[in-house]
Each structure stands twice: as structure tokens, then as C-alpha cells.
N, C-alpha and C positions, 0 to 999 in steps of 0.2 A: 591428475591432468589440470592444467591450467584452462579455464572457462575464460569466455568474453562474455562480461556481464553488465548490463544497462539496471542502473538505480534509479527510479522515477524520486521524486521529492527528496532529492540528496541535501536540500537546506534543513529539513527539520531533523530534529537530534536523534531519531531513530534512524533516518535517512542517513547522516553523516556517520552515524555509528556501524551501521550496516556496510557502507561504503569502505570504511576502515577494517573492519574484520573480514573482509573479503580479499581486500589488497593485501593483510598481512598472511592471508592464507594462500600468497601468491596468485591470484587471479588477476588478471586484466579488467579493471573497472571503469567504467565509464559513469560520472556522477552528473546526473540529473539536475539542472540547476535552472531556476528562473533566470529569464536574460538580465533582470534587474540585477541578481546576485551575480556579480562578478567574480573570478576566480581566475589566477592564472594556470596557464596549461602548465604540464609537469610530462616530463620524459620518463620517473618515475613515481611511482605508487598510482593512486587513484588520478583519472582523466576528467575534467570538468568539462562538462559541454550544456551549450545554452538548450534548454528545454522548456518550450510553454505546453504543459500537456494539456491546457484549453485552446491550443492552435494548431490544427491538422498542418498547416505548412510546415512550421516550428516541428511537430514530430517527424514528418517526413523527413525534413532536413536534416535532423540530429540522426536518424537511423540510417540516412543513406552516406553520411560523413562516418559511422561507425563501420559500416561495412565496406567502406572504401579504405578505410585506414587498418583494418582487421580482420576484414574477410568475411566474418560472420558475427553472429549474435547468439550464444549459446544460452543465456539465460536472461531473464527481466523480473526484476524485483519491484512490484504494487505496492507502494507505502500509505499509511492512513492519511486521509483528508481531515481537513479542520472540522469542528464539532458545531454545528447549528443549535441555537439555544434561544427559545422564546414560545409563545403561543403561536400554534400552527396560523392562525388565521392573519395573524400579524407578519407573515414572511408575503412579500409580494409574489405575484406569478414570475418575473423576471428574476427574483432571487432563486425561488425553487428551479429553474431552470439552471442557474448557476450553482447551485447545491450540486444536482442531479449530472451537471457536467461534471464539476470537479472530483464526483467520487464515483461515477459510473462511466458517463461517455469519456472520460481521459484516459480509463484503461483499454477502452475499445479502440481508440486511435493507435495506441501503442502495440495492442493486439496483432491489429489490421496490419501494421507496418512491418513486424518482427516475424509473424508467423509462417508467409510464404516462403524465405529461407528456410527455416525450419522444417516447414513439411516437405519440401524439397530435398532435405538433408536426412530426415526421418530422424532428427535429432532436436532436442530442447528441452527447457524445463522455464515455466511460468511460476513465480513464488509472489502469493497474496497475502499481506497481513489483516486478518480478522478479527477483532477482539472476541473475546468469548462473551462478555457480558453485553453484547449488543441487544440481545433480545428482552433487554428490562421494558416491557411495555409499558409498566406501571411509571416510569419516571415521568414524573413531569417537566413538560416542554422539552423534553429532546427525541420527540418522536420520529423529527425529521433523519437525525443521526441514526436512530435505530433502521429506519427504513432502507437508507440508503446503506450502511454496513451489510443490512440483511440482502439487499440486493445483490451485493458483490459476493457476498457468501455464495448465493445461487451460482450468479455469473461463473464464479471458480469451479464451483462443482459441476456445472454442464459443461466449461471448457474440458475440464478432466476427461468426462465421457466422451466426449465429441473428439477430443485429440488424441486418443489411446492408439488407436491403428497408422497416427502418422509417425509413433515413436515418441512423441512429446509429452513430460509429464507434467503435472501440476503436484505444487505443496501449498497448501495452506497453513501459514504459523498462527495457531491462536493463543497469544499471548490473555492474560488477565487485565490489561489496562484498556482503558477508553481513550485517551488521547497520546498524540504522537509526540509531545512536548516534554519537556523535564521544566522545572523552575517555578517561579509564583506567578508566572504571567500565563493564564490558558489561553490558546487560541480558539476562539469560539468565533462564530459569524452571529451578528446580531440581527434582528428583524428590523426592515427599514420604515414600517409602519409603526412609529410610534406611540401615535393617538392610540390604536388599537392594543399596544402593547399595556398602556396605563390604562384604559379600561378594565385590562384583566388584573392587572396591579389593584386599582380599586374593590374588586370583586374577590380576589384574593392575596391581601396584603402580607406582602413579604415574601411571596413563593418564590419570586425570580430571585433574592437573597440566597436563600436556603438551597436553591439550584446551583447556584454559585457555589455555595460553601461545600457541596457535595462534589462537585466538578473538582474543587480544591483538593478535597480528599482523595481524588484519583490520581493526583500528579505524580509523574514517575519518577522513580530516583534513578541515578545514575547507573547504579546495579541492574536494573530491572531493563533499563535500555542495553545495557552491555548483553543481559542474557537473551533479549529478543534478536539482536543481531549476532548473536553466536550461532543460532539455533538456524538462522537464514542461512549463514555461513555454512553450518553443518550438512543444510538440505543440499548447497552447492556441492560441496565437497563430496558428498555419497555418490558410489557409483550408481550408474543409470539400474534402474528396476530395485532398489533399494530405499527408494523414499518413499516413506506414506503420505497418503493425500493429506493428511492433517498432523501437523508437528507442534506440540507445546515446548515454549522454553525452559529448560531445565539444564541441568549438568551436561555439559557438552560432549555427545557420544556417538558416533555414527548411528543411524538407523539400523536394525539387526534385517538381514537382508529376508526377503519375504519370496516364497515361490508363486505368490501371485499380490497383485496390488490390490488396494482397497475399490478400484475403478474398474467395470467393465464397459467394454463401448458397446453402443446400441445395435442389436441385430438387423 
């Protein structure tokens, strides 16, 4: 059955691949793009829509436009945000707020806009991309990314529990990669406080460069992006009641039907 799907962060490699995989599966896909990333609307294939997840007005307008055009939203795909890299102290409070917003508050804006119509219909699917290696607490200078992804994982699991009685399902895609981008340019957020960064560099010479080298090792290949996108499409394609709570990218097969999902509502 064709679904109406909103994909956030569609300008990233993973987001774009997800949009294409869903469109190829016959779904009506709205590709959420930052207003600065212009794309021509299309009557066939994915439909680009301006969406700044950091702006509630932009989110509300995008969701309202989708509902006007298509009448409903069946599924939302929350993609991965950029990676903060650097000594924790060197990020300003304003940057912390921006990072938390990009990774966590953005998903809440989307959910609060789409869930009312899902609850009313007792139909819907939330898909979250949560890297499996996000709990590497020992990784230097990546604490903010670890904390943000851990929070997203917790939010996704909590939503799964709370939404069960409304007939809304949750699937967490658990790829083995850290970054949402392919290619040689890793999209990282650097600290604004360069003086503090230098103080740490003086104390731990070369550590930043070794962290960057480690991140480079985690660069995605096109094949890895394709597998993750296909896993997301497989979750959307699967009949209600057969979707697992967590799904790792791999050979594209529909999840086996289950008598009970892995989520139970609170009593």
C-alpha cells in the first residue's frame, strides 16, 4: 500500500538515498530540505518541500502543506544530524543549545506536528536512525555526539512505548556507521572557543587530528548508505504489526510477522 512519507534532512546523502528508495517503492515522498537548498517541485517522484527543523513555523507550514496536498502523513523518517567534535569545555552554551536543538528538539517539533492526525486515525509510523556505535563513551572529543544520539535513542524508545495504544508504530534503524554523509568531507561542528581548543591541544598534542583521522575511517560508502536507505524502505513497506522495534541494515527482506511487538504500553 502506498504511504505518504516525510523524510527530514533529505539533503544529506542518507536522506537523499532514503527519499529515492521510498519513491522507488511506490510511496509518495516529501523530501524535507532546508529552505536554502532549492529544488524544483515534481508531479512524479519525490516532492521537495522547504523544511527548517530548527524553526517551528517552518515545520508547521510544511506539515500543513503536506496534509492539504495529500490528506495525511503515514510515516516520518528522522535522519542523523551533524557530528560535534572537540573538547567539551570549548563549546559555548549557545552552541550546546544549537546542537541539542539539531539532534533532539527538531524531532520533537516534527512529532508534535504530525502525531495528532496519526493519533486520530490510529495509524502511523515513526522511523529514527540511531547509529549502533553511539555509546562509545571513551572516544575523545565526541562526547556531545554520543550524548545527543543516546538521547534520541531514549526518546524513540519512549515514544514507541507511549504510542502503542494509539496504533502508531516505531522502528529504530541501527546502522553501524557514525556519520550521515559519504565522501571525503566529514560534516562536523567545531567549537567556537578556539582559545580553549588550543589549551587542550597544548596539553594533548595531536589528539584533535587523531580524532579527525578516526572519523575519516568511518566515512560511509555508497553501499552502506544504500543498505540503510533500503532498511528504512523495508520498514515502511512492511504491514502494520510486523515491524520490529529495531532493524539493522542488511539484505532487504520484510521482517517476519510477530504475534507481539517488542514494545508494551504502560499500564
